[in-house]
C-alpha positions in Angstrom: 78.7 101.8 85.3 77.4 99.2 82.9 80.8 97.5 82.7 80.9 97.1 86.5 77.5 95.4 86.4 78.5 93.2 83.6 81.7 92.2 85.4 79.7 91.6 88.7 77.2 89.4 86.9 80.0 87.4 85.3 81.9 87.0 88.6 78.8 86.1 90.7 77.3 83.8 88.2 80.5 81.7 88.0 81.7 82.3 91.6 84.9 83.9 90.4 86.9 85.9 93.0 89.9 87.0 91.0 91.1 87.5 87.5 94.3 88.9 86.1 95.0 89.5 82.4 98.6 90.3 81.5 102.2 89.1 81.5 103.1 86.5 84.1 106.6 87.0 85.5 108.8 85.5 88.1 108.1 88.4 90.4 104.4 88.8 90.0 103.9 85.0 90.3 104.8 85.2 93.9 102.2 87.9 94.6 99.6 86.0 92.6 100.1 83.0 94.8 100.1 85.2 98.0 96.7 86.6 97.0 95.2 83.1 96.9 96.9 82.3 100.2 95.4 85.3 102.0 91.9 84.5 100.7 92.2 80.9 101.7 92.9 82.0 105.3 89.2 82.8 105.5 88.3 79.2 104.6 88.4 75.8 106.4 90.8 74.3 104.0 93.2 71.7 105.3 97.0 72.1 105.2 97.1 69.4 102.5 94.5 71.1 100.4 96.3 74.4 100.5 99.6 72.8 99.8 98.4 70.9 96.8 96.6 73.8 95.3 99.6 76.1 95.8 101.9 73.6 94.2 99.7 73.5 91.1 99.5 77.3 90.9 103.3 77.7 91.3 104.1 75.1 88.7 101.5 76.4 86.3 102.7 80.0 86.6 106.3 78.9 86.0 105.2 77.1 82.9 103.4 80.2 81.6 106.5 82.3 82.3 108.6 79.8 80.3 106.2 79.1 77.4 103.8 81.9 76.8 104.1 84.0 73.6 104.4 87.7 73.4 101.6 88.8 71.1 101.2 92.2 72.6 97.7 92.9 73.9 96.3 90.0 71.9 96.2 86.6 73.6 97.5 87.9 76.9 98.0 85.3 79.7 95.1 84.9 82.1 94.9 83.8 85.8 91.5 83.1 87.4 90.7 82.0 91.0 87.2 80.5 91.6 85.6 79.4 94.9 82.7 77.0 94.6 81.0 74.4 96.8 83.4 71.8 95.3 86.5 73.7 96.3 89.0 76.2 94.9 89.6 76.2 91.2 92.6 77.8 89.5 92.4 78.3 85.8 95.1 79.8 83.5 95.2 80.7 79.9 98.1 81.6 77.5 98.7 81.7 73.8 100.7 79.0 72.0 101.5 78.3 68.3 99.1 75.9 66.6 102.0 73.5 65.8 102.3 72.7 69.6 98.7 71.9 70.1 98.6 68.3 69.0 101.8 67.3 70.9 100.6 69.1 74.1 97.1 67.6 73.8 98.5 64.1 73.4 100.8 64.6 76.4 98.0 65.8 78.6 95.7 63.0 77.6 98.4 60.5 78.3 99.0 61.9 81.7 95.3 61.8 82.5 95.1 58.1 81.6 97.9 57.3 84.1 97.4 56.1 87.7 99.1 58.1 90.5 101.8 55.4 90.9 102.5 55.4 87.2 102.8 59.2 87.2 105.4 59.0 90.0 107.4 56.4 88.2 107.5 58.4 84.9 108.3 61.6 86.8 111.4 59.9 88.3 112.4 58.5 84.9 112.1 62.0 83.3 114.2 63.5 86.2 117.0 61.1 85.5 116.9 61.7 81.8 119.4 64.0 80.1 116.7 65.0 77.5 115.6 68.1 79.3 115.4 71.4 77.4 115.9 74.8 78.9 112.1 75.2 78.9 111.5 72.3 81.3 111.5 69.5 78.8 109.5 66.3 78.3 106.3 67.6 80.0 108.1 67.6 83.4 106.0 70.6 84.7 102.7 68.9 83.6 103.8 65.6 85.3 104.7 67.6 88.5 101.2 69.2 88.5 99.4 65.8 88.1 101.7 64.2 90.6 101.1 66.7 93.4 97.4 67.2 92.9 96.8 63.4 92.6 94.2 63.7 89.9 93.6 64.5 86.2 94.2 67.9 84.7 91.4 69.8 83.0 92.4 71.5 79.7 91.2 72.9 76.4 92.6 74.6 73.3 90.6 77.5 71.8 91.7 78.7 68.3 92.7 82.4 68.2 93.7 82.7 64.6 95.3 80.6 61.8 98.6 80.6 63.8 97.8 80.6 67.4 95.5 78.9 70.0 94.7 79.7 73.6 95.7 77.0 76.0 93.4 76.6 79.1 94.6 74.6 82.1 92.5 74.2 85.2 92.5 72.4 88.5 90.0 72.1 91.3 91.1 70.9 94.8 88.6 70.3 97.6 89.0 71.3 101.3 90.6 67.9 102.1 93.2 68.1 99.3 91.5 65.8 96.8 91.8 66.8 93.2 88.4 67.0 91.3 88.2 66.5 87.6 85.9 68.9 85.7 83.6 69.5 88.6 79.9 69.9 87.9 80.0 68.4 84.5 80.0 64.9 83.0 81.2 66.0 79.6 84.6 67.1 78.3 86.1 70.2 80.0 85.5 73.4 78.1 87.7 76.5 78.4 85.2 78.8 76.6 84.1 80.6 79.9 87.7 81.5 80.6 88.1 82.8 77.0 84.9 84.8 77.3 86.3 86.5 80.4 89.6 87.1 78.7 87.8 88.7 75.7 85.7 90.9 78.0 88.8 92.1 79.8 90.5 92.7 76.5 87.6 94.7 75.1 87.6 97.1 78.1 91.3 97.1 78.8 90.8 95.5 82.2 93.8 93.8 83.7 92.8 93.2 87.4 89.5 92.2 89.1 89.0 91.2 92.7 85.5 90.0 93.9 85.0 88.9 97.5 85.3 89.9 101.1 88.1 92.5 101.4 90.2 92.1 104.6 93.1 94.4 105.4 95.5 91.5 104.5 93.9 90.9 101.1 93.9 94.7 100.5 97.6 94.8 101.2 98.3 92.0 98.7 96.1 93.7 96.1 98.2 96.9 96.6 101.5 95.0 96.4 100.5 93.2 93.2 99.4 96.4 91.4 102.5 98.2 92.6 104.6 95.4 91.1 102.5 95.6 87.9 103.0 99.3 87.4 106.7 99.0 88.2 107.2 96.2 85.6 105.4 98.3 83.0 107.7 101.3 83.9 104.7 103.5 84.6 105.7 107.1 85.2 106.6 107.5 88.9 104.2 110.3 89.7 101.3 108.4 88.2 102.3 105.2 90.1 102.2 107.1 93.4 98.8 108.6 92.7 97.2 105.4 91.5 98.6 103.7 94.7 97.2 106.4 97.0 93.8 106.2 95.4 93.7 102.4 95.5 94.6 102.5 99.2 91.7 104.9 100.0 89.2 102.8 98.0 90.2 99.5 99.4 90.2 100.8 103.0 86.7 102.1 102.5 85.5 98.7 101.2 87.2 97.0 104.1 86.2 99.4 106.9 82.5 99.7 106.0 81.8 96.1 105.2 78.5 94.8 106.6 80.1 91.4 107.0 80.7 88.3 104.8 77.2 86.9 105.2 75.5 90.1 104.0 77.9 90.5 101.1 77.4 87.0 99.9 73.6 87.4 100.0 73.2 90.9 98.6 76.4 92.1 96.9 80.0 91.1 97.0 82.7 93.8 97.0 84.5 94.3 93.6 87.7 96.1 92.8 88.6 96.6 89.1 91.5 98.3 87.3 91.7 99.1 83.6 93.8 101.4 81.5 93.3 103.9 78.7 95.9 106.0 77.0 97.8 107.9 79.7 95.5 107.0 82.5 94.3 104.3 84.9 90.6 103.8 85.7 89.9 102.3 89.2 86.5 101.1 90.2 85.3 99.7 93.5 81.9 98.5 94.5 80.5 97.5 97.9 77.3 97.0 99.8 76.2 100.0 101.9 73.4 100.6 104.3 70.7 102.8 102.9 70.8 105.0 106.0 74.4 106.0 105.1 73.6 107.1 101.5 72.4 110.6 102.1 75.5 111.5 104.1 77.9 109.9 101.7 76.2 111.5 98.6 76.5 114.9 100.3 80.2 114.4 100.8 80.7 113.1 97.2 78.9 116.1 95.7 80.7 118.5 98.0 84.1 117.3 96.7 82.9 117.3 93.0 81.6 120.9 93.3 85.1 122.2 93.9 87.9 123.0 91.5 91.6 122.6 92.4 91.7 125.7 94.5 88.6 124.8 96.3 89.9 121.3 97.0 93.0 122.9 98.5 90.9 125.0 100.9 88.7 122.0 101.8 91.8 119.9 102.6 93.2 122.6 104.9 89.9 123.1 106.6 89.4 119.4 107.1 92.9 118.9 108.6 92.5 121.8 111.0 89.0 121.3 112.2 88.8 117.8 113.7 85.6 118.4 115.6 83.7 116.1 113.3 81.7 119.0 111.8 79.9 117.3 109.0 80.7 120.1 106.6 84.4 120.1 107.2 85.4 116.6 108.1 84.4 113.0 107.4 85.3 113.3 103.7 89.1 113.5 103.8 89.5 110.1 102.1 87.3 111.3 99.2 89.2 114.5 99.1 92.5 112.6 98.8 91.1 110.6 95.9 89.8 113.7 94.1 93.0 115.7 94.5 95.3 112.9 93.3 93.1 111.9 90.4 92.6 115.3 88.7 89.1 114.3 87.8 85.5 114.2 89.2 84.3 111.2 91.3 81.8 109.2 89.3 79.4 107.3 91.6 76.2 105.4 91.6 73.9 103.8 94.2 71.8 100.8 93.2 68.9 99.8 95.5 69.1 96.2 96.7 66.5 96.0 99.5 65.1 98.0 102.4 68.4 97.8 104.2 71.2 97.9 101.6 72.2 99.5 98.3 75.2 98.8 96.2 77.7 101.7 95.9 80.0 102.0 92.9 82.7 104.6 92.5 85.0 105.1 89.5 88.1 107.2 89.5 90.0 108.2 86.3 93.7 108.9 87.2 95.2 111.0 84.5 98.9 111.0 83.9 99.3 114.8 84.0 96.8 115.7 86.8 97.5 118.7 89.0 97.8 117.5 92.6 96.6 119.9 95.2 99.0 120.5 98.1 
């Protein structure tokens, strides 16, 4: 559970709510944008603020799709959403060859020196030019981002090795739609925090993190995104189905038993994290729980863990037949579904928060050749 705590500390300390590490494609770009849209429905952001931030995200993800290098698991693209008092921040990272750094740095610095009217004029000039490459040409995408957000772009280049650097691009937009340059700092923007998160995710093979209030709509988009991810990676069909089923159960539990946004923000935000190992997916969820519910939940968790495959089968049939809410036979069907589809024990932990709440973490390892109990 140490990794979960480390991730939670990183997310809470920097007010991060979402991180994805992996290939950015035309298909998953839409779902990445929809995830942000669903989260922003909980906020008081103006239509203009949402529109400007969405346009930045869309243009940025398209640029990553066109320009990012395929270095395998090294230097994977990164997408981060952050919500602070200043507004929403979207930060992306992707690997580029070192030969491109100076030209890209000069282009961005030039854009940041321009006034909004100058950006619009140069943008029109570039559109009319015939000097546009198949990759977007002449910084058109960067100009588009600066034009639509109405402010400077935050950026940094972090060396990866002798041949490659990690290009970080970030934008903050407040509730009224105003772009904010490097919020909370008077110095030059640094992308080291984003790189640290990317390295943490790389070290532990994490590709997806969500931290924040989990509504049914957000849960649905989380499911859709991970379904697309597994499909794009050509994950074995049976494994896809079992990961999807387990993720549904975990996200529903987080959503259904939430004590409310206010309590979560004070004492422990929900977290969903997915990582991979050879031939398996590891899914972790964490959420606030009332101390009065722990004994009952622990009893159900231990009951499921005490049974082998044959025992799980009998428990399932008993639970489905006896819907009289007998505590020994019902009330744990969701956990039973998770156990029988994972082929592994349920790993869990309760961390005391205060007299009313504890933080409940459950981790499921979904093996590729698990025996599913019918």
